[in-house]
Residue frames as a rotation matrix with the C-alpha (Angstrom) as fourth column:
MET 1
0.577 0.816 0.000 0.00
0.816 -0.577 0.000 0.00
0.000 0.000 -1.000 0.00
ARG 2
-0.281 -0.695 0.662 1.30
0.690 -0.626 -0.364 3.43
0.667 0.355 0.655 -0.95
ALA 3
-0.922 -0.181 -0.343 1.38
0.379 -0.607 -0.698 6.61
-0.082 -0.774 0.628 1.14
ASP 4
-0.710 0.696 -0.107 -1.89
-0.704 -0.702 0.106 7.80
-0.001 0.151 0.989 -0.45
GLY 5
-0.180 0.661 0.728 -3.57
-0.533 0.557 -0.637 4.43
-0.827 -0.503 0.252 0.07
ARG 6
0.508 0.384 -0.771 -3.43
-0.861 0.184 -0.475 3.24
-0.041 0.905 0.424 -3.54
LYS 7
0.693 -0.320 0.646 -2.43
0.256 0.947 0.194 -0.19
-0.674 0.031 0.738 -4.74
ASN 8
-0.298 -0.943 -0.152 0.73
0.129 -0.197 0.972 -0.29
-0.946 0.270 0.180 -6.85
ASP 9
-0.819 0.007 0.574 -1.23
0.568 0.150 0.809 -0.69
-0.080 0.989 -0.127 -10.11
GLU 10
0.195 0.965 -0.177 -3.93
0.944 -0.233 -0.232 1.84
-0.265 -0.121 -0.957 -9.21
LEU 11
-0.309 -0.186 0.933 -4.41
0.598 -0.800 0.038 5.23
0.739 0.570 0.359 -10.86
ARG 12
-0.928 0.106 -0.357 -5.01
0.203 -0.659 -0.725 8.39
-0.311 -0.745 0.590 -8.89
ASP 13
0.130 0.989 -0.067 -8.50
0.598 -0.132 -0.791 9.91
-0.791 0.063 -0.608 -9.04
ILE 14
-0.869 -0.414 0.270 -8.86
0.437 -0.389 0.811 11.29
-0.230 0.823 0.519 -12.58
LYS 15
0.193 0.942 -0.274 -11.29
0.596 -0.334 -0.730 13.96
-0.780 -0.023 -0.626 -13.68
PHE 16
-0.797 -0.339 0.500 -11.83
0.604 -0.444 0.662 15.82
-0.002 0.829 0.559 -16.97
THR 17
0.047 0.800 -0.599 -13.88
0.489 -0.541 -0.684 19.04
-0.871 -0.260 -0.417 -16.97
HIS 18
-0.366 -0.133 0.921 -14.78
0.930 -0.098 0.355 20.14
0.043 0.986 0.159 -20.51
ASN 19
0.228 0.432 0.873 -15.49
0.526 -0.808 0.263 23.73
0.819 0.399 -0.412 -21.60
PHE 20
0.134 -0.260 -0.956 -13.48
0.985 -0.072 0.157 25.00
-0.110 -0.963 0.247 -18.63
THR 21
-0.617 -0.295 -0.730 -12.77
0.238 -0.954 0.184 28.35
-0.750 -0.060 0.659 -20.28
LYS 22
0.339 0.918 -0.207 -15.04
0.147 -0.268 -0.952 30.44
-0.929 0.292 -0.225 -22.50
ASN 23
0.425 -0.133 -0.895 -12.88
-0.691 -0.687 -0.226 31.70
-0.585 0.714 -0.384 -25.38
ALA 24
-0.676 -0.736 -0.025 -10.89
-0.593 0.524 0.611 28.65
-0.436 0.428 -0.791 -26.51
LEU 25
-0.083 0.641 -0.763 -12.52
-0.876 0.317 0.363 26.36
0.475 0.699 0.536 -29.08
GLY 26
0.506 0.202 -0.838 -11.65
0.188 0.923 0.336 23.44
0.841 -0.328 0.429 -26.84
SER 27
-0.263 -0.612 0.746 -10.73
-0.703 -0.408 -0.583 23.61
0.661 -0.678 -0.323 -23.16
VAL 28
0.584 0.369 -0.723 -10.35
0.141 0.831 0.537 20.92
0.800 -0.415 0.433 -20.52
LEU 29
0.132 -0.517 0.846 -9.27
-0.975 -0.223 0.016 20.98
0.180 -0.827 -0.533 -16.88
VAL 30
0.409 -0.080 -0.909 -7.52
-0.076 0.990 -0.122 17.67
0.909 0.119 0.399 -16.30
GLU 31
0.267 -0.266 0.926 -6.90
-0.957 -0.189 0.221 16.36
0.116 -0.945 -0.305 -12.79
PHE 32
0.261 -0.293 -0.920 -4.71
0.094 0.956 -0.278 13.41
0.961 -0.014 0.277 -11.87
GLY 33
0.107 -0.168 -0.980 -4.92
0.983 0.165 0.079 13.46
0.148 -0.972 0.183 -8.09
ASP 34
0.450 -0.004 -0.893 -3.35
0.471 -0.849 0.242 16.76
-0.759 -0.529 -0.380 -7.00
THR 35
-0.777 -0.628 0.055 -1.89
0.350 -0.357 0.866 17.45
-0.524 0.692 0.497 -10.45
LYS 36
0.377 0.924 -0.062 -4.13
0.547 -0.277 -0.790 19.92
-0.747 0.264 -0.610 -12.26
VAL 37
-0.775 -0.630 0.041 -3.59
0.347 -0.371 0.861 21.22
-0.527 0.682 0.507 -15.81
ILE 38
0.362 0.824 -0.436 -5.68
-0.102 -0.430 -0.897 23.57
-0.927 0.369 -0.071 -17.93
THR 39
-0.671 -0.518 0.530 -5.45
0.452 0.280 0.847 22.51
-0.587 0.808 0.047 -21.58
THR 40
0.299 0.757 -0.581 -6.86
-0.140 -0.567 -0.811 24.69
-0.944 0.324 -0.063 -24.34
ALA 41
-0.270 -0.295 0.917 -7.07
0.844 0.386 0.373 24.39
-0.464 0.874 0.145 -28.13
SER 42
0.145 0.231 -0.962 -6.74
-0.193 -0.947 -0.256 27.56
-0.970 0.223 -0.093 -30.23
VAL 43
0.246 0.085 0.966 -7.30
0.802 0.541 -0.252 27.59
-0.544 0.837 0.065 -33.98
ASP 44
-0.225 -0.308 -0.924 -5.66
-0.385 -0.843 0.374 29.62
-0.895 0.441 0.071 -36.77
ASN 45
0.739 0.549 0.391 -7.06
0.165 0.416 -0.894 29.32
-0.654 0.725 0.216 -40.27
LYS 46
0.659 -0.622 -0.423 -3.63
-0.695 -0.287 -0.659 29.10
0.288 0.729 -0.621 -41.85
LYS 47
0.813 -0.465 -0.351 -0.73
0.484 0.874 -0.038 26.71
0.324 -0.139 0.936 -41.96
PRO 48
0.529 -0.680 -0.508 2.65
0.407 -0.323 0.855 27.40
-0.745 -0.659 0.106 -40.34
LYS 49
0.722 -0.273 -0.636 4.95
-0.568 -0.759 -0.319 29.80
-0.395 0.591 -0.703 -42.19
TRP 50
-0.290 -0.946 0.142 7.67
-0.694 0.311 0.650 27.16
-0.659 0.090 -0.747 -42.51
MET 51
0.110 0.390 0.914 5.44
0.313 0.860 -0.404 24.84
-0.944 0.330 -0.027 -44.58
GLU 52
-0.884 -0.407 0.230 6.07
0.301 -0.120 0.946 24.69
-0.357 0.906 0.228 -48.32
GLU 53
-0.630 0.646 -0.431 3.52
-0.696 -0.716 -0.057 26.54
-0.345 0.264 0.901 -50.45
ASP 54
-0.228 0.539 -0.811 2.25
-0.712 0.476 0.517 23.35
0.664 0.695 0.275 -52.10
ASP 55
-0.861 -0.041 -0.507 1.95
0.294 0.772 -0.563 21.52
0.415 -0.634 -0.653 -48.75
ASN 56
-0.283 0.870 0.403 -1.75
-0.433 -0.491 0.756 21.60
0.856 0.040 0.515 -47.88
ARG 57
-0.205 0.174 -0.963 -1.57
0.711 0.702 -0.025 19.77
0.672 -0.690 -0.268 -44.57
GLY 58
0.739 0.346 0.578 -2.72
-0.211 -0.697 0.686 21.32
0.640 -0.628 -0.442 -41.36
TRP 59
-0.379 -0.906 -0.188 -0.66
0.029 0.191 -0.981 21.27
0.925 -0.377 -0.046 -38.19
VAL 60
0.853 0.506 -0.124 -0.97
0.129 0.024 0.991 20.55
0.505 -0.862 -0.045 -34.47
THR 61
-0.268 -0.958 0.104 1.53
0.164 -0.151 -0.975 22.02
0.949 -0.244 0.198 -32.06
ALA 62
0.643 0.490 -0.588 1.78
0.608 0.139 0.782 22.58
0.465 -0.860 -0.209 -28.31
GLU 63
-0.238 -0.673 0.700 3.08
-0.283 -0.641 -0.713 24.92
0.929 -0.368 -0.038 -25.64
TYR 64
0.420 0.254 -0.871 3.57
0.641 0.597 0.483 23.98
0.642 -0.761 0.088 -21.98
SER 65
-0.299 -0.571 0.765 4.20
-0.268 -0.719 -0.641 25.98
0.916 -0.396 0.062 -18.84
LEU 66
-0.208 0.164 -0.964 4.34
0.918 0.373 -0.134 25.61
0.338 -0.913 -0.228 -15.09
LEU 67
0.493 0.409 0.768 2.53
0.130 -0.908 0.399 28.53
0.860 -0.097 -0.501 -13.49
PRO 68
-0.206 -0.784 0.585 4.48
-0.482 -0.439 -0.758 30.25
0.851 -0.439 -0.288 -10.70
ALA 69
-0.265 0.146 0.953 2.56
-0.960 0.055 -0.275 28.82
-0.092 -0.988 0.126 -7.73
SER 70
0.554 0.516 -0.653 2.11
-0.639 0.767 0.064 25.34
0.533 0.382 0.755 -9.21
THR 71
0.112 -0.622 -0.775 5.03
0.369 0.750 -0.549 23.97
0.923 -0.225 0.313 -7.16
ASN 72
0.474 0.086 -0.877 6.04
0.875 0.068 0.479 24.17
0.101 -0.994 -0.043 -3.50
THR 73
-0.198 -0.554 -0.809 8.45
0.428 -0.791 0.437 27.00
-0.882 -0.260 0.394 -4.21
ARG 74
0.654 0.561 -0.507 7.52
-0.139 -0.570 -0.810 29.67
-0.743 0.600 -0.295 -6.77
CYS 75
-0.126 -0.660 0.741 8.87
0.812 0.361 0.459 28.89
-0.571 0.659 0.490 -10.24
LYS 76
-0.439 -0.126 -0.890 9.71
-0.161 -0.963 0.215 31.86
-0.884 0.238 0.402 -12.45
ARG 77
0.735 0.676 0.051 7.76
0.010 0.065 -0.998 32.53
-0.678 0.734 0.041 -15.62
GLU 78
-0.263 -0.812 0.521 9.74
0.647 0.252 0.720 31.68
-0.716 0.527 0.459 -18.75
ARG 79
0.564 0.583 -0.585 9.17
0.090 -0.748 -0.658 34.99
-0.821 0.319 -0.474 -20.51
GLU 80
0.381 -0.500 -0.778 12.24
-0.831 -0.554 -0.051 35.32
-0.405 0.666 -0.627 -22.75
LYS 81
-0.338 -0.553 -0.762 13.78
-0.775 0.622 -0.107 31.87
0.533 0.554 -0.639 -23.05
ILE 82
0.748 0.647 0.147 12.22
-0.629 0.621 0.468 28.54
0.212 -0.442 0.871 -22.22
SER 83
0.014 -0.742 0.671 14.20
-0.799 0.395 0.454 25.88
-0.602 -0.542 -0.587 -20.40
GLY 84
-0.728 -0.362 -0.582 15.37
-0.645 0.650 0.402 22.66
0.233 0.668 -0.707 -22.01
ARG 85
-0.872 0.448 0.196 12.83
0.252 0.756 -0.604 20.73
-0.419 -0.478 -0.772 -19.93
THR 86
-0.018 0.909 -0.417 9.94
-0.188 -0.413 -0.891 22.87
-0.982 0.063 0.178 -21.14
HIS 87
-0.150 -0.113 -0.982 11.10
-0.968 -0.184 0.170 22.60
-0.200 0.976 -0.082 -24.75
GLU 88
-0.955 -0.248 -0.161 11.31
-0.273 0.950 0.152 18.81
0.116 0.189 -0.975 -24.45
ILE 89
-0.609 0.782 0.135 7.81
0.334 0.406 -0.851 18.55
-0.720 -0.473 -0.508 -22.96
GLN 90
0.060 0.620 -0.782 6.29
-0.572 -0.621 -0.536 20.84
-0.818 0.480 0.317 -25.60
ARG 91
-0.448 -0.306 -0.840 7.78
-0.886 0.282 0.369 18.72
0.124 0.909 -0.397 -28.38
LEU 92
-0.992 0.088 0.089 6.55
0.063 0.964 -0.258 15.54
-0.108 -0.250 -0.962 -26.69
ILE 93
-0.264 0.959 -0.101 2.97
0.113 -0.073 -0.991 16.84
-0.958 -0.273 -0.089 -26.42
GLY 94
0.060 0.280 -0.958 2.94
-0.813 -0.543 -0.210 18.14
-0.579 0.792 0.195 -29.99
ARG 95
-0.610 -0.348 -0.712 4.30
-0.747 0.553 0.369 15.04
0.265 0.757 -0.597 -31.68
SER 96
-0.905 0.355 0.234 2.07
0.173 0.810 -0.560 12.79
-0.388 -0.466 -0.795 -29.54
LEU 97
-0.017 0.959 -0.282 -1.05
-0.091 -0.283 -0.955 14.63
-0.996 0.010 0.093 -30.66
ARG 98
-0.039 -0.045 -0.998 0.07
-0.965 -0.257 0.049 14.67
-0.259 0.965 -0.034 -34.31
ALA 99
-0.923 -0.384 0.024 0.46
-0.371 0.904 0.214 10.90
-0.104 0.189 -0.976 -34.13
CYS 100
-0.569 0.772 0.283 -3.31
0.524 0.607 -0.598 10.49
-0.633 -0.192 -0.750 -33.81
VAL 101
0.321 0.666 -0.674 -4.29
-0.113 -0.679 -0.725 13.01
-0.940 0.309 -0.142 -36.49
ASP 102
0.006 -0.233 0.972 -4.40
0.962 0.266 0.058 12.83
-0.272 0.935 0.226 -40.29
LEU 103
-0.343 -0.241 -0.908 -3.08
0.277 -0.949 0.148 16.32
-0.898 -0.201 0.392 -41.03
GLU 104
-0.986 -0.019 0.167 -4.18
0.168 -0.177 0.970 16.15
0.011 0.984 0.178 -44.66
LYS 105
-0.242 0.970 0.007 -7.81
0.850 0.209 0.484 16.15
0.468 0.123 -0.875 -43.50
MET 106
0.569 0.391 -0.723 -7.45
0.685 -0.712 0.154 19.55
-0.455 -0.583 -0.673 -41.83
PRO 107
-0.015 -0.663 0.748 -5.87
0.956 -0.229 -0.184 21.62
0.293 0.712 0.638 -44.64
ASN 108
-0.388 -0.290 0.875 -4.52
0.276 -0.942 -0.190 25.08
0.879 0.168 0.446 -43.88
ILE 109
0.717 0.575 0.394 -5.55
-0.258 -0.305 0.917 24.91
0.648 -0.759 -0.070 -40.21
THR 110
-0.483 -0.854 -0.192 -3.19
0.012 0.213 -0.977 25.13
0.876 -0.474 -0.093 -37.25
ILE 111
0.748 0.664 -0.016 -4.38
-0.020 0.046 0.999 23.99
0.664 -0.747 0.047 -33.83
THR 112
-0.402 -0.879 0.257 -2.24
-0.278 -0.150 -0.949 24.99
0.872 -0.453 -0.184 -30.86
ILE 113
0.584 0.500 -0.639 -2.65
0.436 0.471 0.767 23.14
0.685 -0.727 0.057 -27.60
ASP 114
-0.195 -0.592 0.782 -1.64
-0.536 -0.603 -0.590 25.11
0.821 -0.535 -0.200 -24.51
ALA 115
0.409 0.231 -0.883 -1.01
0.545 0.714 0.440 23.12
0.732 -0.661 0.165 -21.34
ASP 116
-0.154 -0.388 0.909 -0.76
-0.478 -0.776 -0.412 25.33
0.865 -0.498 -0.065 -18.26
VAL 117
-0.187 -0.008 -0.982 0.03
0.636 0.761 -0.128 23.50
0.748 -0.649 -0.137 -15.04
ILE 118
0.225 0.343 0.912 -1.76
-0.419 -0.811 0.408 25.18
0.880 -0.474 -0.039 -12.15
GLN 119
0.485 -0.153 0.861 -0.77
-0.833 0.220 0.508 22.53
-0.268 -0.963 -0.021 -9.58
ALA 120
0.164 -0.559 -0.813 2.06
-0.639 0.568 -0.519 20.02
0.752 0.604 -0.264 -9.97
ASP 121
0.236 -0.144 0.961 2.26
-0.837 0.473 0.276 16.73
-0.494 -0.869 -0.009 -8.10
GLY 122
-0.594 -0.575 0.562 3.94
-0.180 0.776 0.604 14.46
-0.784 0.258 -0.565 -10.63
GLY 123
-0.403 0.395 0.825 2.87
0.764 0.642 0.066 13.36
-0.504 0.657 -0.561 -14.11
THR 124
0.010 0.450 -0.893 2.29
-0.114 -0.886 -0.449 16.84
-0.993 0.107 0.042 -15.53
ARG 125
-0.670 -0.299 -0.679 3.40
-0.668 -0.155 0.728 15.92
-0.323 0.941 -0.096 -19.04
THR 126
-0.935 0.354 0.028 1.24
0.338 0.865 0.371 12.81
0.107 0.356 -0.928 -19.22
ALA 127
-0.170 0.898 -0.406 -1.77
0.663 -0.201 -0.721 14.68
-0.729 -0.391 -0.561 -17.82
SER 128
-0.237 0.015 -0.972 -1.14
-0.438 -0.894 0.092 17.42
-0.867 0.447 0.218 -20.41
ILE 129
-0.949 -0.127 -0.287 -1.25
-0.314 0.402 0.860 14.88
0.006 0.907 -0.421 -23.23
CYS 130
-0.637 0.771 -0.013 -4.55
0.764 0.629 -0.143 13.39
-0.102 -0.101 -0.990 -22.00
GLY 131
0.080 0.674 -0.735 -6.16
0.440 -0.685 -0.581 16.79
-0.895 -0.277 -0.351 -21.51
GLY 132
-0.499 -0.367 -0.785 -4.59
-0.482 -0.635 0.604 18.07
-0.720 0.680 0.140 -24.72
PHE 133
-0.972 0.190 0.139 -6.15
0.230 0.636 0.736 15.27
0.051 0.748 -0.662 -26.72
LEU 134
-0.217 0.962 -0.163 -9.60
0.924 0.149 -0.352 15.99
-0.314 -0.227 -0.922 -25.30
ALA 135
0.046 0.176 -0.983 -9.27
0.018 -0.984 -0.175 19.74
-0.999 -0.010 -0.048 -25.97
LEU 136
-0.826 -0.402 -0.394 -8.14
-0.400 -0.075 0.914 18.91
-0.396 0.913 -0.099 -29.50
ARG 137
-0.799 0.563 0.211 -11.07
0.600 0.720 0.350 16.56
0.045 0.407 -0.912 -30.05
ASP 138
0.050 0.843 -0.536 -13.56
0.711 -0.407 -0.573 19.13
-0.701 -0.353 -0.620 -28.76
ALA 139
-0.202 -0.207 -0.957 -12.10
-0.357 -0.895 0.268 21.77
-0.912 0.396 0.107 -31.09
VAL 140
-0.980 -0.187 -0.065 -12.17
-0.135 0.394 0.909 19.43
-0.145 0.900 -0.412 -34.08
ASN 141
-0.469 0.875 0.121 -15.82
0.855 0.484 -0.187 18.56
-0.222 0.016 -0.975 -33.43
LYS 142
0.239 0.536 -0.809 -16.72
0.305 -0.833 -0.462 22.27
-0.922 -0.136 -0.363 -33.47
LEU 143
-0.508 -0.493 -0.706 -14.72
-0.526 -0.471 0.708 22.80
-0.681 0.732 -0.020 -36.67
ILE 144
-0.930 0.262 0.259 -16.62
0.367 0.720 0.589 19.94
-0.032 0.643 -0.765 -38.30
ALA 145
-0.084 0.967 -0.242 -19.94
0.860 -0.052 -0.507 21.40
-0.503 -0.251 -0.827 -37.12
SER 146
0.213 0.115 -0.970 -19.03
-0.082 -0.987 -0.135 24.81
-0.974 0.108 -0.201 -38.59
GLY 147
0.942 0.167 0.292 -17.90
0.241 0.274 -0.931 23.28
-0.236 0.947 0.218 -41.89
ASP 148
0.559 -0.803 -0.207 -14.28
-0.810 -0.582 0.070 24.40
-0.176 0.128 -0.976 -41.53
ILE 149
-0.717 -0.671 0.187 -13.21
-0.606 0.733 0.308 20.74
-0.344 0.108 -0.933 -41.55
LYS 150
-0.015 0.746 -0.666 -15.05
-0.934 0.227 0.275 18.33
0.356 0.626 0.693 -43.84
VAL 151
0.510 0.093 -0.855 -13.79
-0.012 0.995 0.101 14.98
0.860 -0.042 0.508 -42.52
ASN 152
0.943 -0.143 0.300 -12.78
-0.311 -0.062 0.948 14.10
-0.117 -0.988 -0.103 -38.97
PRO 153
0.366 -0.882 -0.297 -8.93
-0.579 0.035 -0.815 14.05
0.729 0.470 -0.498 -38.96
ILE 154
-0.103 -0.415 0.904 -8.59
-0.976 0.215 -0.013 12.22
-0.189 -0.884 -0.427 -35.64
ARG 155
-0.345 -0.117 -0.931 -7.64
-0.532 0.842 0.091 8.60
0.773 0.526 -0.353 -36.27
GLU 156
0.339 0.427 -0.838 -8.06
0.501 0.672 0.545 7.36
0.796 -0.605 0.014 -32.71
ALA 157
0.924 0.060 0.378 -7.70
-0.270 -0.599 0.754 8.47
0.272 -0.798 -0.537 -29.11
ILE 158
-0.069 -0.931 -0.358 -4.37
0.248 0.331 -0.910 8.59
0.966 -0.151 0.208 -27.29
ALA 159
0.929 0.228 0.291 -3.51
-0.210 -0.323 0.923 8.71
0.304 -0.919 -0.252 -23.60
ALA 160
-0.038 -0.997 -0.066 -0.39
-0.127 0.070 -0.989 8.78
0.991 -0.029 -0.129 -21.46
ILE 161
0.959 0.270 0.084 0.65
-0.118 0.111 0.987 7.71
0.257 -0.957 0.138 -17.98
SER 162
-0.008 -0.969 0.247 3.74
-0.853 -0.122 -0.507 7.65
0.521 -0.215 -0.826 -15.80
ILE 163
0.970 0.176 -0.170 5.04
-0.066 0.857 0.511 4.49
0.236 -0.484 0.843 -14.17
GLY 164
0.151 -0.978 0.144 8.23
-0.724 -0.209 -0.658 3.57
0.673 -0.004 -0.739 -12.38
ILE 165
0.276 -0.188 -0.942 10.10
0.562 0.827 0.000 1.40
0.780 -0.529 0.334 -9.94
VAL 166
0.055 -0.159 0.986 10.02
-0.637 -0.766 -0.088 2.89
0.769 -0.623 -0.143 -6.45
ASP 167
-0.065 -0.181 0.981 11.40
-0.951 0.308 -0.006 1.09
-0.301 -0.934 -0.192 -3.40
ASP 168
-0.887 -0.445 0.123 11.96
-0.366 0.839 0.403 -1.96
-0.282 0.313 -0.907 -5.63
GLU 169
-0.314 0.844 0.434 8.28
0.561 0.534 -0.633 -2.11
-0.766 0.045 -0.641 -6.60
ILE 170
-0.835 0.126 0.535 6.56
0.459 -0.377 0.805 -1.15
0.303 0.918 0.257 -9.87
LYS 171
-0.325 0.717 -0.616 4.10
0.564 -0.375 -0.735 1.66
-0.759 -0.587 -0.283 -9.23
LEU 172
-0.251 0.382 0.890 1.63
0.927 -0.169 0.334 3.26
0.278 0.909 -0.312 -11.64
ASP 173
0.433 0.514 0.740 0.86
0.411 -0.844 0.346 6.99
0.802 0.154 -0.577 -11.97
LEU 174
-0.239 -0.679 -0.694 3.61
0.938 0.023 -0.345 8.39
0.250 -0.734 0.631 -9.75
ASN 175
0.928 0.373 0.008 3.00
0.351 -0.879 0.323 11.43
0.128 -0.297 -0.946 -7.60
TYR 176
0.605 -0.729 0.320 5.84
-0.462 -0.649 -0.605 13.85
0.649 0.218 -0.729 -6.92
GLY 177
0.390 -0.448 0.805 7.05
-0.857 0.143 0.495 12.10
-0.336 -0.883 -0.329 -3.78
GLU 178
0.635 -0.118 0.763 7.36
0.170 0.985 0.010 8.80
-0.754 0.123 0.646 -5.63
ASP 179
0.901 -0.247 0.356 8.78
0.348 -0.075 -0.934 10.28
0.258 0.966 0.018 -8.81
SER 180
0.694 -0.633 0.342 11.47
-0.638 -0.761 -0.113 12.23
0.332 -0.140 -0.933 -6.96
HIS 181
-0.131 -0.805 0.579 13.14
-0.887 0.356 0.294 9.09
-0.443 -0.475 -0.760 -5.64
ALA 182
0.878 0.474 0.068 12.19
-0.370 0.761 -0.534 6.53
-0.305 0.443 0.843 -8.31
GLN 183
-0.036 -0.883 0.468 14.83
-0.055 0.469 0.881 3.98
-0.998 0.006 -0.066 -9.27
VAL 184
-0.805 -0.080 0.588 13.33
0.568 0.185 0.802 3.73
-0.173 0.979 -0.104 -12.76
ASP 185
-0.271 0.679 -0.682 11.14
-0.121 -0.727 -0.676 6.41
-0.955 -0.101 0.279 -14.32
SER 186
-0.827 0.033 0.562 8.95
0.525 0.403 0.749 5.83
-0.201 0.915 -0.350 -17.38
ASN 187
-0.284 0.790 -0.543 6.35
-0.531 -0.601 -0.597 7.67
-0.798 0.119 0.591 -19.46
VAL 188
-0.767 0.120 0.631 4.14
0.472 0.771 0.427 5.62
-0.435 0.625 -0.648 -21.76
ILE 189
-0.308 0.671 -0.674 1.93
-0.658 -0.662 -0.359 7.04
-0.687 0.333 0.645 -24.53
LEU 190
-0.837 0.088 0.540 -0.36
0.336 0.862 0.380 4.71
-0.432 0.500 -0.751 -26.47
THR 191
-0.685 0.698 -0.210 -3.22
-0.612 -0.394 0.686 4.91
0.396 0.598 0.697 -28.93
GLU 192
0.087 0.829 0.552 -6.60
-0.955 0.227 -0.191 3.41
-0.284 -0.511 0.811 -28.08
SER 193
0.835 0.211 -0.508 -5.74
-0.424 0.835 -0.351 0.35
0.350 0.508 0.787 -30.20
GLY 194
0.862 -0.490 0.130 -2.52
0.169 0.519 0.838 -0.15
-0.478 -0.700 0.530 -28.21
LYS 195
0.545 -0.707 0.450 0.00
0.645 0.011 -0.764 1.23
0.536 0.707 0.462 -30.70
ILE 196
0.204 -0.589 -0.782 3.05
0.870 -0.258 0.421 2.87
-0.449 -0.766 0.460 -29.16
VAL 197
0.881 0.008 0.473 3.52
0.226 -0.886 -0.406 6.61
0.416 0.464 -0.782 -29.56
ASP 198
0.062 -0.884 0.464 6.27
-0.619 -0.399 -0.676 6.90
0.783 -0.246 -0.572 -26.95
PHE 199
0.935 0.097 -0.341 7.80
0.191 0.674 0.714 4.54
0.299 -0.732 0.612 -24.39
GLN 200
0.145 -0.895 0.422 10.64
-0.298 -0.446 -0.844 6.26
0.943 -0.003 -0.331 -22.58
THR 201
0.966 0.144 -0.214 12.13
0.129 0.448 0.885 4.44
0.223 -0.882 0.414 -19.62
THR 202
0.208 -0.919 0.336 15.20
-0.328 -0.389 -0.861 5.62
0.922 0.069 -0.382 -17.75
SER 203
0.437 -0.192 -0.878 17.15
0.783 0.561 0.267 4.12
0.442 -0.805 0.396 -14.89
GLU 204
0.746 -0.152 0.649 18.06
-0.332 -0.929 0.163 6.63
0.578 -0.337 -0.743 -12.20
GLY 205
0.291 -0.660 0.693 20.48
-0.868 0.123 0.481 4.22
-0.403 -0.741 -0.537 -10.54
GLU 206
-0.527 -0.442 0.726 20.93
-0.193 0.894 0.405 0.50
-0.828 0.073 -0.556 -11.00
PRO 207
-0.749 0.253 -0.612 20.00
-0.630 0.012 0.776 -0.77
0.204 0.967 0.151 -14.48
TYR 208
0.054 0.837 0.545 16.68
-0.703 0.420 -0.575 -2.58
-0.710 -0.352 0.610 -14.83
ASP 209
-0.777 -0.402 0.484 16.17
-0.038 0.797 0.602 -5.86
-0.628 0.450 -0.635 -16.68
TYR 210
-0.907 0.366 -0.210 14.09
-0.227 -0.005 0.974 -6.92
0.356 0.931 0.087 -19.69
GLU 211
-0.450 0.772 -0.450 11.38
0.766 0.592 0.251 -8.59
0.460 -0.232 -0.857 -17.62
GLN 212
-0.353 0.290 -0.890 10.88
0.647 -0.612 -0.456 -5.43
-0.676 -0.736 0.029 -15.59
MET 213
-0.889 0.006 -0.458 10.59
-0.301 -0.762 0.573 -3.41
-0.346 0.647 0.679 -18.79
LEU 214
-0.727 0.654 -0.210 7.80
0.146 0.446 0.883 -5.69
0.671 0.611 -0.420 -20.01
GLN 215
-0.275 0.619 -0.736 6.03
0.961 0.202 -0.189 -5.43
0.032 -0.759 -0.650 -16.65
LEU 216
-0.641 -0.015 -0.768 6.27
0.212 -0.965 -0.157 -1.62
-0.738 -0.263 0.621 -16.73
PHE 217
-0.920 0.259 -0.295 4.73
-0.375 -0.360 0.854 -1.55
0.116 0.896 0.428 -20.19
GLU 218
-0.581 0.730 -0.360 1.92
0.445 0.656 0.610 -4.01
0.681 0.194 -0.706 -19.46
ILE 219
-0.276 0.478 -0.834 0.81
0.907 -0.157 -0.390 -2.27
-0.318 -0.864 -0.390 -16.26
ALA 220
-0.721 -0.025 -0.692 0.98
-0.085 -0.988 0.125 1.14
-0.688 0.149 0.711 -17.98
LYS 221
-0.907 0.393 -0.151 -1.06
-0.113 0.118 0.987 -0.24
0.406 0.912 -0.063 -20.90
ARG 222
-0.318 0.823 -0.472 -3.83
0.864 0.456 0.213 -1.35
0.390 -0.340 -0.856 -18.53
GLY 223
-0.352 0.137 -0.926 -3.76
0.604 -0.723 -0.336 2.07
-0.715 -0.678 0.172 -16.89
ILE 224
-0.905 -0.025 -0.425 -4.09
-0.279 -0.720 0.636 3.82
-0.322 0.694 0.644 -20.25
GLU 225
-0.700 0.705 -0.114 -7.05
0.355 0.483 0.801 1.64
0.619 0.520 -0.588 -21.15
GLN 226
-0.136 0.644 -0.753 -8.76
0.979 -0.030 -0.202 2.80
-0.153 -0.765 -0.626 -17.95
ILE 227
-0.585 -0.135 -0.800 -8.02
0.179 -0.983 0.036 6.45
-0.791 -0.122 0.599 -18.75
ILE 228
-0.970 0.197 -0.144 -9.47
-0.190 -0.239 0.952 6.22
0.153 0.951 0.270 -22.27
LYS 229
-0.433 0.860 -0.269 -12.66
0.790 0.506 0.346 4.74
0.434 -0.062 -0.899 -20.83
LYS 230
-0.148 0.327 -0.933 -13.05
0.747 -0.582 -0.322 7.99
-0.649 -0.745 -0.158 -18.88
TYR 231
-0.960 -0.245 -0.139 -12.93
0.089 -0.733 0.675 10.03
-0.267 0.635 0.725 -22.12
């Protein structure tokens, strides 16, 4: 039994609140236990400037930030230059969401997902991906209803979860206390059909073995299936 009373393969309480803000085409407050992230989807009726003129695909991108009071000690706003960690997380969210979208079916449209962490207790990037997908899906549904998109570009749902080895035991959906002293730390992102978008597993100390890697993946996969059922 863990400090918060969960079993090792048990998710935290998860909640998705749609239409959390008024102005964004899609907005979702996602809560994984005490981790809370506001995800919004904003739409531009144009493709990115870097795209070739004859490239008629749309695009999905992401921005991520920790708000100042989201952690125990105030974190500074990244106004002029973002940190390497933030850049890595933004790229992870963006490419994960693009993996479940047929960009050719949303020509000349750019959707930006903003993930703003208002309270951090571990798993902020995975929560951002789950909330980001739902905000994206809500925005796409409105674009279809308005006629701006003719065919649904979303191939299938995706979700993400953290998992790791803590105190020699595999534990799902790590909170900050567990993540901060994990022996092995992993983030798993899968599609609804079980295809792998990302499976990043890092040893923080002693190397882990092949059987443990398989166990990490299988337990994370079951957790992701539970998350998608909540969509």
